[in-house]
N, C-alpha and C positions, 0 to 999 in steps of 0.2 A: 599345308604346303602342297604345291602342285608342280608338276613337271609338264611343260608344254612341248609337244612334238609336232613339228611342222613337216608336211609332206612336200618334198621338193618337186621342181618341174621334171626331175629325172625319175619320176615314179615308176615308169615302165622298166627302166634300167635296174632300179632297185629290186623290183619284183622278179626280173630275169635272174639277177644275181642270187636272190634268196632261193629261187628254184634250183639253181645250179650248185648251191653251196653243199648239199649232201654229197653230190658227185665229187666235188673238189675234196671234201673232207675224207670221203671213202678212199680216194686215190692216195692222199697223203698218209692216211692211217695205215693202209696196206703196205706202202713203201717203207714208212718209218717203222712199222711194226715188225717187219721181217728183219730190218737192220738191227733193231733192238734185240730181237730174238737171237740173232747171230752173236751179238755181243754177250748176251746172257749165257749162251752155250759155251762161249770161250771162257767166261768168268767161272762157270761151274767147273770146267775141266782144269783151269788154272789153279783153283783152290785145291783140287785133288793132287795136282802135280806139286804144288808148293807146300801143301800141308800147313797152310797159314791160318786156319780157323782154330779157335780154342777147343779142340776136341780132346776128350779123355783118351789117354794112350791105350793101345792094344794091351790086353792082358799078356803076361809073359808067356803063358802056355800057348795062346793062340798065335802070337808072333813067332814063337819057336816052331810051331807046327807049319805055319806059312813058309818060313824060311827053309825048313827041312824038306818041304814038299816042292821047293823050287818056285814058290809064289812070291809076289812082292810083299814086303813088310809094311807097305804104306797103308794107311787107313783109306777105305773106300776103293782099294785096288788090290785084289789078290791076283787075278789073271789079266786085268786090264779090260775085261769084258764089260764091266759096269760102265766105266768111263767111255768106252768106245760106242756103247749103245745109247748114250745120252744123245738127244736130238731135239729138233724143233720142227713144228708143223703148224700150218694154218688150220684153225678150227673150221670144220665144214659147215657149222650152223651159224656162226657169228663171225664178225669181222675182227678177229683177234688171233694173235699168234701165241702158241704155247711152247714152252721150253721144258725139257726134262726127261723123265722116265715114264714111258707110256705102258698101259696095261696090255696092249696087244703085242708087245715085244717080250719075248721070253729070255730070261737070263739062264743060259744053259748050265753054268757051273753050279748054281744054287737050285735050279728047277723052278724058281719063282718068276712071276711076271716082274718086269722092271719096276712098275709102279709099286707093287707090294714090297719088293726089296728096298726101294728108295724110302718108303714109309717107315719100315723097320729101322733102317739106318738113321733116318732123320730124327725119329722120336724115341728110338731105343725099344728094347723088349726085355723087361725085367726077368721074365720066366727063362729066357734063353741067355741071360747075363750080358745082353748087348746094351751098352750105354747110348744115350742120345748123342748123335754127332751131326748137329744141324749143318746142312750144306745149302739147301734150297732157300730157307728163310733168310739167312744172311745175304745171299746173293740177290734175292728179291729186294731187300732193303737197299742194297747198293744200286740196283737198277732204278729204284724209285726216283732218284735225283735225275738220272738220265732221261727217264720218261717225262718228268715234270718239265725239263728243259726242252724236250722235243715238242710237247704240247704248246709251250710258250712260243716256239719257233713257228709252229703251224698257225697259231693265232696271228702272229705278226705277218706271215705270208698272206693269210686270208685278208687281213686288214689292208695290206698293200694292194692286193688284187682288186678289192672292192673300191678303194680310192682311185685306182687307175681307171677302172671301168666307169666310175661316176664322172670322171673328167672328160670322157669321150663324148 
């Protein structure tokens, strides 16, 4: 079986478009990436506010300590500092956006980096008696559909741009 590809009389236009495609893709990826990162951050914070993920409850002793100390009795929220320090940023080496708890930000209440604290909370720590309470992995799964739909939209936009350019 063979596939025949013919080069149209619009060869130069096609070549120009192919050369411009990475620029178009980069622009769309950066714009869409930041929007998706913002949505991801909102979803992370919403899960903490709503306590709607299947997390194991706080131990009675820890919850009593938190409440007696004037802290929030919610999971992932004692002082609110953890939730407040969640953020997003563009990766300086790649064209991607990252959402979450970063190692260069310190969590004053615990003394840990935000990244280290998030890892302990996400996966648990048997030695310290902290059960796994996944926040980031379920949120990433939720965002996967949004990301797939965005990529589909980008492909449709590119196809439309290419078709319009070829008609000129």
